[in-house]
N, C-alpha and C positions, 0 to 999 in steps of 0.2 A: 087812785095815785095813776093807774092804767089810763082810765078813761080819759083824764086831762092832758097824757101825754097823745094820746091819739088826735083830740081835738087840737092839740098845737101843732101836729105834723099836718093836719088839715087845713088849718088857717094858713099856715106858711106855704101851701100848695096852690091855694087861692092865691094868694098874692102874687106867686111868681106868674101863674099862669094871665094875672091881669097887666103884669109889667110885659109879656110878651104880646100882649095883645095891643100893646100902646108903642111898641118897636116896629119901624116902617123901615125897609130895605130896599138900598138903592144899588144900580146895575152898572160897575165901575168897570171900565177898559186898563188893561196894560200892558204896557209895549213891550217888547220882547227886547232884553240887554242887548245893548251895543258896545263894540269896541272904541277905543280913542279915536282911532281912524275913522269910524265911520261904517264897517262891514259888520256883518253879522257873523256869527259863530258857522255857519255855512260856509258864506263865501269869502270869510279872511283867510290868507297865504299861510300855509302850512309852516312847519319847522325848516323843513326840506326848501321847500322854495326860497325863504329867507336866506339860507344858506348859500344856496345857487347864485341868489341875488349879488351876495358879496363876495364870492369867488369872480362872479363874472368880469371881464374887462370889456376895455372898449372895443368896440367893433372895427376893425378892419376894413377901411375904405374901397382898397385896391386888391381884397382876397378874392381868387377866385379866375383873376382875370389871364386869360390865355392868349400869351402874344408872341406866341409862335406859330406854325402849322397845325393845321389839322390833325389829330392820334391817328398813326397807322392802325388800322384794322385788319384783320385777315376773315377770309371769309370760312366759316366752318359748315361743313355737311357729314354731320354724325352717320348718316347709313353710308358716303363713300368713303368716310375713315374708318369704317368698322372693315368694310370689306377688302380696302387697301391693306389691311392690318393683317386680315386673314390670309391674304393673298402672300403677303410678304413673310408670315410667321411659317409657312411650309420648309423645312428642310432645316432653319434656324434654328429650332429649338433645340434638336440634337447637337447641331455646331457650339449652341451656349452651353448645352451640358459637359461636353468635352471640350471647355475652354478653347474652342477653335475659333469661334466666331469673332470677327474683325468688325466694328464699327468706326466711321471715317469721322473724326471730332470736329472738323471744318463743317461736312453736313450739318451735324448737331447745331453748329453755333448758327451756320446761316439760317437754319430752320426758325432757330429761338428768336433770333434778331428779327424776322419775318413776321413772327407769330405775336410775340411778347417782349422784345427787347426793349420798345421804346417806353411801354408801360414800368418795365422793373428799372430802368435806368431812371425813370422820372420819380420811380418812389423811393430810391436810394438816394437820389440827389435832394427829395424832400427831407427824410429823413436826417441828414447830415445839415440840415439847414443851408443849401447852397441857392436856393432861391429867397429866401427869408434874408438874405445876408446881402446879397448882389443885385436881386430886384424887387426888392422889397416886397417880398409875399407874392408879387405875380411869377407865371412859369410859362414853360413850355414844355411839349412833348418832343425829345429829340426825334427829328424826321431823318437825319442822315447819321450814319454809324462811321464813329470815327475811328481808326487804327493807329494809335500811337506808340510808338515804342524807342528805349534808349538803347545804345549796342553797349553792353555787358563785356563782352571780349568779341574775339574773330569771330567764334562761332555761335554764342548765346545774346541773346536781346532782354531786356527787363520790359513789360509791355505793360500799357497804363490801361488799367479796368476800371472800376468803377471803385473808388475810396480803400484801394491797397495799398499798402506801407512801401515806400520805396525810398532807399537812403539818399541824402543830397550826392555823396560821391558817385552813386552810380547815376543820376541827372545832373553831372557837371557839362555837359556838352547839348548840343540844338538836338531835340529827337527828331524821328522820323515820322510824319503823319501823312496818314492816306487817306482817302476814302471814294466812294463811288458817287459819280455825278457829270454832267456834258460839260464838254470841251469848250461851250459857249459861254459858259456861265461866270458869275464873278462873285467872290467869298474873302471873308473878313477871317483871321484866324486870332486868339486874343488868350495869353495866357496870364494868369495874377492870382492872388494869395490875397483872400479877403481875412488872413490871421498876420500876415506877413508885415503890415505896416509896424512901426518901430516907438511911432510917436502919437498916431490918432487911431483910435480904436474905429471908427466908422471911415476910414478910408481903406484901399488897397494897394499893395505893391504890383506894379505892373513889372511881368518878368518876360514878356515876348508878345510883341504885334506885327502880323504880316497883312496888308489890305490888297485890296485889286489884283487875287490870287485868280488865274485863268484856269478855268476846271479844279484841276486836284495836284496840279503842280505849283507847292508851294513854293521851290526855289525861283519861281520866276514871279513872285508876286514884290508888291512894293515893303521893304523891311520899315515900319514905322521907328520900331524899337527892338533893340537888338537882344539876343538871348541872354538870360541870366539864369545861374542856377539857383536851388533852394538853396535858404541858408536861415533856417530854423534855430533861434536862438537855443542856447542851452536852459534848461530850467521851463520853458514853454510849453514841452509837449508835443503833441500830433500837429501839425498844420494841414491846413487844406489848400491845395494849387488846383486850379480847375483851369481847363481848356474850351471856350465856346468857339463856336464856328456861325458866324453871320453869312445867310446868303444877301447878296445885294441886287439890286433891281437897275442899278448903275452907278458909274463908276466912282470912288470917292477922292475928294480931296482934305488928304489929313495933315497938310504941309503945316498948321495951327499946332498939332500935340507933336510932329514927329522930334525925335530924342536926335541927339549929335550920336556918330558912330562909338560903339564901346562904352555907351553912356553906363556910369557906376554912380552915379549921383541917386541916393535914396529918395533924394528931396523930389528932382525932377522925375523919379519912378511913380510920385504919387496917382493914384488912379481912382476910379469910380465906376464900374460898371454901370450902374442907374443912369448916372450924368451922360455916360459917353452911348447908350443906347436911347435915352430920353430926346436928344439933340437930333440922332438921326434915325429914328424909327421909323421915318416915310423911305428910308434907303434899304435898313438893315430889319433883317428877321434872323432871330435866332433858331438854329437848325440842330446843330450838335453838341454835345455834351460829353465831356471824360475829365475825370479827375483822380490824385492819388495824395495819400498823406506822404508828410516827411517829418523825421525826427532828426535833432540833433546827433552830430556824429563828429569827430576829431576834423573832417576834412571843412567842417564849418569855420572852427577858429581859423585854419589856414587861410580861407576866403577872407575872414575878416581883416586878416593882419595884413598879408599882401597884395590882396586884389584893390577892398575898399579902403586901405590904410588907416583902418579906426580901431579902436579897443573893443574887444569883443563884448557885448553885455552880455550876464549872466542875470537871468531872472531867478529868485530862490522864495518858496512858499513858506511864510513865518506862520507856524503853528502858534495858537493862542496858548499861554501855561496855563498846567493843568489847576484846576479851581479845588482848594481846599480848604475845609471850612477852619473858622479862627483854631488856632490851638490852645487846650485847656491843659491846665495844671493838673488835673485827676479827671481823663479819659474812663467812660466807664464803660465797660464790656469792651475794651481793645486791646490787642497785645503791645506791651509797652513797646517792644522793640520794632516793629512794623509802625507804630503809630507814630516814634521816632523818627524812622528815616523816610518816613512821608515829608517831614517839614526840613531835613537836612536840604545842606546845599548838594546840587550833582556834582560839584567839583573834589566835595571832602566823599561821596560815595565813590568816585571813578578812583581817587587814591588808595581808599581802602581795598578797592578790589585791584588793582596794579601792585601793592605790596601783597599779596596774595598769592597774584599772580609769580612775582619773583619770586617767591619763598619755592615755586614748584620748579623752575628751570633755572639752568646751569649751561655755561657755553664750553664746559669740560664733558657734558655728558648728553646722549639723546633723551628728549622726551619721553617719559614713561607713557605707556598707552592706557588709555580710560580701563578701569576693570568694567568686566560685562558686568556684574551684579554692586553695584556701587554701594546700596543698601545692606550689603547681607550681616555687616560687621556690626555688632550691637555695639550701642553708644551705651557709656558709664551710665549706673543708675544714680550717682550721686551727682550727675550733670543736671545743671535747671533746664525747665523745658523748654523757659524760650533758647536756650544755649543750643539745645537738642535740635530747635526748629532751624536755628541758623546753620548747624551742620550738616543736616540733609538737605538744604538749598544748596549749599557748597557743592556736595556729593553728587546732585542730581543736576545740578548747573543749571536752578532756577533762578528767578529774576535777573539780580545784576550779576550773578554769578554766570551768566552763561561763556561758552568759550574759554573757560579757564584748562589748562592742562591736567594729564592724569596724574593722579598722587603718588 
C-alpha cells in the first residue's frame, strides 16, 4: 500500500514538471495608475491646494497702484542715534525717577510725523477701507500733514485724527484746516462720506469742497460746495467722514460741479471721489488724508426736521426669529415647563412677567430691596420639581424674570 502511494506521488510530480516546462513567460509592462484629470499622484494637487483655489477671488486689476507722491522716508543712522540718546540721557534718568522730567508732546508729534506718520496713516486708512471704497483699491501715502479741528467751546477744540469719534453736534460748524506748504502752490480740499448716501451705496455724500486754495489759506479758496454737518441716520452705527487734500499743478475750473450757496439738496450733493479724481488726475495729486467717525445723536433729528425739512430715516436691524424644531407631543428628556415656554408667544410670557411684577409693587409703599441671599429660604418639599425650578428662577432673576423688584 505504501509503495503504491509513493509511486502515485512521483508520477504526479513528473506530470507537474512536464507542464511547467511547456509554459512560456512573457514580460508585460504596466503603466502607473493616473487620475481622471491626467496627473500622477506625485504631481496631483493636494487638498490644501484645492481649498485655496476655491477660496481665491478674482484678482483686482488696479490693486497696488500708488496715485500719490512717493512715501516719505527718514534716514536712520543707528550709531548716530545711539550717541544722541546717550548724550541726552545724562541727567534725565534721575528727573524721570523723581517725576520731574517734562517732555514736549509737540516735539514728539513732529518727530513721529517726520519718521512714521505717513506710514501709520496709510495703514489705518487701509484698515478702515478708505482706499477700497473711495479709490477702488488704489492708494497714496499722505505727504502733507493735515491739522483739522472743530471749535468745542471758547477754550477747547475737537481734533480730527485718524478715525476718532466725533459727535455730530461737535461738528456742526465748519472746521479749521491748516497744513504746511508754500504760498505759491494751489490745493483742493474735499470732505465726503462714503457711507452717508441714503439711496445709493456706491455713491458718497459731499459735505464740503474748496478748490484753488492759495497756500494754506483755506478761506481764500473757491468754495465749490458749502459745509454741511455730519448727519448719520439712527441705527446705521458709525459712519466715516474723510478729508482729502489734493495738490494742483494748475488752476481748476469746477464751475460745472459747483453747488448753489447753502445747498441742502442731498441729490445735488451726490459725489464720487473716484470719478472726480479720474477726470482730473493730470492736474490733481492726493497729498493729505484725515478722517473721523460719527454716530447718531439728538442733533441729527433736529437737522433733518429743521434744516433738510424731511422725515428722519430710522434703520433697524431685523433679527431673524430663533429656530426651534417642530413641537412634539411627548418630548424625550426635556423639562416640560421649559419646553412649553420655548413655543409660547412672547406676548404671553411678557404678560405673565408683568402680572408677577404688579404683585410686588404698590403705589402706597416703597419697593422692598432685593434680599442679599435670595435662595436661603428652603422651598416646600411637597412642591413639584418643575415648580421649584420656576421659583428659583424668579428669586434669582433668571431668564424672563430679570428686573423683578424684591419680595
